[in-house]
N, C-alpha and C positions, 0 to 999 in steps of 0.2 A: 601397263593399263590402259594409259592415254594412248600408245599407238595401236592397240587390238581396237579401242574405241573408236579411233580414225578409220579406220583400215574398214570395220564394220559400218561405219555412215556412208563410205565410198563405196560400197557394196549395194547398202540400200539405195542411194541415190541411182547407180547404174541399174539397178533391177527395176526401180522404178521408172526410168527413161526409155529403158526397151519396153516394159510394158507398155506406156503411153505412145511408142514409135509402132506396137502392135496394134493398140486399138484403132490410131489413124490409119494403118495399112488395110485393116480388115474392114474399116468404115469404106475406106473407097472401094474395096473389092465387092462389099456389100451394097453399095449404092444403087448401082442399075437397077438392082432386083428391089431396093427401097421404092425407086422412082415410078417402078412397073405399078408397084402396090397402091401408091398416093395415087395415081392415075386411073385405077380402077375406085379406089375409095371415094374420090371426087366424083364420078361419074354415076355415082347413086345418089339423084336428087336429096337434098334433106331439108324441105320447107315442111312446117308441122303440120299445114295445112295437108298434107297428103300424107294419110297415115300408113297405107301400105308402103310408102317408099322408106319413112321412118323406121317402119320394122324392118326392111331390106336392111338399111344401114345399122342396125340393132343386131342381125343376123351376122352380118360382115364381121364386124367387132367381134360377137361372141366366137365367131370361129378361128380368128386369128389370136386373139387371147388364151382359148382354151388350150392351144397347142404351147402356149411357152408356162402354162402350169398354174391358169386361175379358173377359179369356180363362177359362173356368173350366172344371175336371174336378175329378173324383172321385177321393181319394187313397183303395187298399183299405185296410183295418184288419180283425183278426180279427173286429169286430162290425160297426158302421153305418162305412159311408165316412165320409171327411172331406170337404168341399165347399172346393174351393181356388181363388181369382180372383186374376188377376193383370193387373196394367196398367202397362205401362212408357211414363212420360211422355218421358224422357230419360234412356239409359243413363248420364249425367254426375252425374244427380242423385240425392240419397240415397234409401235407400227404406225404409218404415214398414209394417210389417207388423202390419195391425189384427187382432183377434180379436172373433168374435159366437158366439153359439150359437142351433141354431136348434129345439132340444128344450124343453119344459116340464114342468112337475111334476106328477104325477098331480093328478087330480081327483076329488073326492067331489059329484057333481052334486047331492046333496041339500042340500049345507050353501050352494049358491049362490043366490043372490037373483035368479035366471032360470034360464030353462027348459033351457039348455043352457048350459056354459061355453067352448062352441066356437061360440057363434053370438053375436058382439059384440052389445051395447047401449049404445047412448049416453044417458047419464043426465047428471042437473042435481039438485044440492041443495037439498032444499027448506029451508025456515025452522025446519023441527023438526029438522033434521039427517039428515033419511032422503034417501035417493038414490030419484030415480024416474026411469023410461025415457022418454025424447020421443023424436018422430019424427027419423028419418036426414036427412028432407026439411029440416029446420031448419038443416043447413049451407049450403044455398042461399043464408041471409039471415048477419044478422051472426053471427059465431061468439064464444062467450063462451069465453074462455081457461080457465072454471073446470068447462066440460063436463067429463065423463070418460067414457073409452070402457072397457067391462067386459067381460073374457074372458080366458080362460087364455092367457099369452103376450104378452097385450096391452102389457106394459110390459118383464117380462123373457122373451126379450130381442128380442121383433120390433119394439118401438119404437125401439130405435139401429139396427138394419137397415133400417127406413125413413127414419128422420133421415139417416144419411149416404147411402143411396139419393137421396133427394129433394133434398140439397145437390148432390151429383153432377149430377143432371139438371138444377137450376138454372145451375149452373157451364157445363154442355154446351150450355144456351141462349144464354149468352151468349159463346160459343166462348171459355172460360176452361179453362186446363188447372190440375190439381194443383200445387204447386210441388214433390214428391216423385213418385217411383214408389210403386205402392201394389199391396200382397199382402195378400188377406184369409184369414182361415182361419174357415170357418161349423163350427163342433163340432157335431154330433148328439148328443151324451152328456154335456153339461154339467153338466146336473142330476144324474146318475147315475155321477159320479168321471171322466168324461172318458177312459175307460179306450181307447175306441177311438183317439182322437186320440192320447195319451200314449204309444200303443205304435207310432206312426208316426214319432217324434221324430227315431230314428238312422236310418232308413230313408229318410226326404224331408226332413234337414236342412238337404241345400243347396238345395232347394226353397225352405223357409220361410227361408234366410240372409236377413237384413235387420239394418241398422243400428240401428232403434228398434222400437220394439212398443208399441200402444196396445190398451188393453181397453176395449172398452165395454159395460159390464156393470154392473149394481146402483145404487141411489139416489145420487141428489146430496144434497149435506148439506141438513140440513132448513131451512135459511135459504133453497131453492131457488134459491141464486146457481151460475153454473157453477163448477164443481170440479175439480180435479186432485187424484187421490189418487196418493201415491208409493210407497205399499208396503201390506202386508196380512200379519196373523199367519199362522203355521203353526200345526199342531196333532199334539200327541204322546196318547197315552191310554196307560193302565194301570187294573190293577183289583188290590184288596187285599180279601184274604179272611180273616178270622179264625175261630178254631173254638171250639166248646165241647167237651159228649159227642159219641161219633158217631153217636148217634140223637138226634131231637128227643126231649126229657123233659117230663113233667109236672109244670107249675109246681107244683101243691100238694105232690107227693112228694116234688122234687130241688130246691124251692126253698130259697134259703141254702145249698145245695150244689154243685150243678151251675154254674158260672162261665156265663154268659151271653155270647155273643160281641160281642152289640150292644154292651155297655158295653166292653168290650175295644176294638173299633173305634173307638167313640167317644174312648174316651181317647186313643188312637193319634192320629186324626185330629185332635185340639184340640191337640196339641203341634205342629202343621204351620204353625199362622197365628194370629197376634195378635187380639185383640178387634177391633180398629182394621182390621183384612184384611191386614195386612203377613205375607210368607210368612216364617217363622222356618226354613225349612230351609237348611242352611249352603250359603252363596255362588250361592243362588237368582238374587239380582240380579247376579252377577258381570260384569263389564264395560261395565255400561250408564251411562254419563254423558251427561248432558244439558245440550250448553253451551248458553251465554246466547243466540245467535242462534238455535239450534234453541227455544229455549224463547219465544222474542219471537213466530217464525212459531205455535208450539202454541198461545200467548196470543192470537193474530190471529183464529184461528178462530172465528167469531161462535156459541159456545155461552152458554149461560146457565145456569148451574148450578142456580138457584132454578126455572127454569122446566124443567129435566131431571126433578129430583128430585120435581116436583110430579106430573111426566106418570109418572113410576113409583110415585109413591104412597109414600116413601121420607122418613124423618126426614133421613139424610146419608148421604154416600157413604163407602165404605172409605176410606183414608188412604195408600192408594198412592201417586198422584200428587197433585199441587198441583190440577187439575182435569180433567175428562175425557179430553181429549186426551193429556194428560201421563200419564194411569192407562193408556193403551193402547200406551205405548212399554216397559211391563214384560211380561214372563210371567207369565200366570194359575196360579191353582191352583183347579181346581172340581170340586167333588162332584156330578157330573150324577145320580147315583141312588144310593140306598141299598136292601139288599136282605135278607130273610132265607129261608130253605129253604121258610117257610110263604107261597104266592102263590095259596092259593084265596080266594072269597068270605068275608067274616066273620071273626068274630075267634077264637082258639083259645086257649087257655089253658097254652100250652106254653114250655117254653126252646129255643129254635133250636139247632140242631148249628152254623151257621155265618152268618155275617154277611159282605156282601160291598159296598163300596165302589166305583164305577165314577169313574173321575177324567178330566178332560181337562185340557190342558196347551194355553194359546195361546202361541206362542212369536213372540219378536220376533227381528230379525236377529241380533243379538248372543249368542242362547241358541242351542244344537243341542237335537234332539229328543231323543236319546241321552244326552246329558250331562244333561240337566235328568231324566229317568226315573231315571237313575243316582245323581242327588243325592237322589232321594227315596228311592229303594230304601236307601241309605247312611245315612239319617235313621231307616229302621223300624228297622235292624240297630242303631244307636246306641239306642234304646228297648230294647234285649233280645230283639229278636225273632229266633228262627230261621225263616229265609225259605226258599221253595222255590218253585218254579216250575209246582208240581201239588199234587194233594190231599196230604195228610200220609198215611203208611202207620201201621197199630196201632202200631208199636214207636214211629215218631217221636211219635205221640201221647202214648204213656207216661213218653217219656224228655224232652219239653220241655214247659215250661208256657205257654211263648206262643210261637205258631205263626202265620205268616203266609205263604197262597199270592199272590206278585206274579208280574203278566203283565203284560207291555207292548208296546206298538207305537210306534215313533218317529216313526211318521207321515210328514208332509212341514214342511219348515223354512220359515221367513218369506222373504219377499224384501224388499227395499228400494233404491230410487234414490233419491240424494242430491238433496235439496230444491235445492240450488242446480247441480244440472248441467246441461250446456247445452242439452240435449234441454228438460229441464223448464223454464229460463229462456225459452226460446224459445216456447212455449205458452204459458206463463203472458203473456209480453208480447203475443203475439197477440189471446187472449183480453181481456187488459187494453184493448188499441186497442179491439176489436168491443164490446164493454160498458160502457167508459167508468171500469170500476172493476176492481181485482185480484180472479181468482177466488180464491175459498176453497181452500187448500192444506192438504192432510190428508198430514200423514206416516207415518201408519200408518194403515190400518183396522181395526177389531175383528175382522172376520169372516177367513176360507180361503177362497179361491179353490183349485180344485182343479187349474187349469192351472200352479200354480208351479213345479213338475217343467218344464215347458217352458221356461218363464224360464231356469230355471238350466240346462238342456241347450243352450239357443240362445245363451246368454251374450249378450244384447243389454238394454240399459237399456228399462226397461217402465214406463209409468206408466198408471193405471184413468184413464178419464174417464167418471164414472157422469152419467148425463143424466134420469133419470127422475124423478118425484115420490117423497121419503120413505116417502109413506104410502099406496103403490100395492100393499098385500097380497101383496107377493111372495111365494111358495110357499103362499099361505092362499086359500081362497076369496075369491071377489069381486076377483079381481087388477083393478088399471084402471090407467090412464095419463091423466094431465092432460092437456088438450089444448094448454095454456100451455106444457107442459115439451116437446111434440112442436114447438111455434112455437121454442121457445128451443135446442133440440138441434139444429135443423138450421140454427140461427145458430153454434153451436158446431161444427159440422162444417164449416162454410164457412168458418169462422177457421181450423180445423186446417190444412184444405185449402189454404189462402193465406199457411201459413208456411214462410218459407222456412229452410230445415233445410242 
């Protein structure tokens, strides 16, 4: 019996190895065709302000996804519609809701190293580090994985849409079906807060209803290994304004007499953080515990502190967490801008009448935006300030020595799917089988995605599967996608589509 089992196991391994080899070779054969499709797709401008072009993007996706068995329709919203696709493989199967977005960031063509950000350019990097255009006809020969395609939305988020499409086409050619039913949301306004999509959540909740959700957006870990991200931070904001005299005053006539609100503000802000970066506000980190098993996973992420610090040109990091990944598990307190009443060119010898600090707070799952802002407000009160939600009146100025205007926006809270969730374990196992090593598992990414309210409203486990290169210049001039990441992304999609849920 043992001998038979061993032989069966070896046959299984052999079959698996052959299957993976076949996928790799099939991806290589298909890659030139994929890159031609990607070029055509990126050539369609995708700024939501140009409604006609956005509908051309919709038509392109409809045409291609219909050919791999999807039913597509647009769902009305107060702004642009949501493009929704569905493919029922077997009613008895689980259903996964995928999220992509069709829009791109605004462009300043003058800042790009090419004629038009919406005319994709194939480039290779020279020895001096510069990227130079090469003919598209080069795709007919040996394709270098380090070549890149430059263009707006080349990576964010048209590359993942192409990767998934290509994986589905490869499976269709092999007469293979995904191991689950698929629903897809193509958001037309993700870069602009997803207002349209988020407005549809209650109306179309039944249509979106699924067992799991996969968000295919954002860059992979900088090691460029397959990555699973189990959550992202939320964000809340507030502003703190301190006051001097009612009008700006001449610094010669009233220096040493009228208090400068910048110093008042700076002394207040200094009470909020220690020299090593820890927030000193009462109970700011309440409820955050990092168990040993979670710490092990955080430490397993292939980050190198020295490399990170060198890339950032900083001597050392703040001492909130033991490393970069651990630091992401705590809420932040960031002063994003400080201003005074004088905003013109040049300098003036004045004592400004007010100073304002704009603050953002990145939230984790243990912290609620409203509660964190209340903690900040209470801290200000404890420093002896009279707190208002508006500018002070003349009488209030005369009766109070320390006045603050505090305005707040609770924003959006974080989401996080447990690292050991059944969904996460199955995806991790599938990717490990495909690539021969475990994917990078990120517990919480630093940024905030605008669709967190959708994850909350739909109440389903969600995992982000980022596939583009970290250095893709996302949202910036010269956005690009590395061809090797397209190749790898197709394989990641194939791995996911063949996961038994």
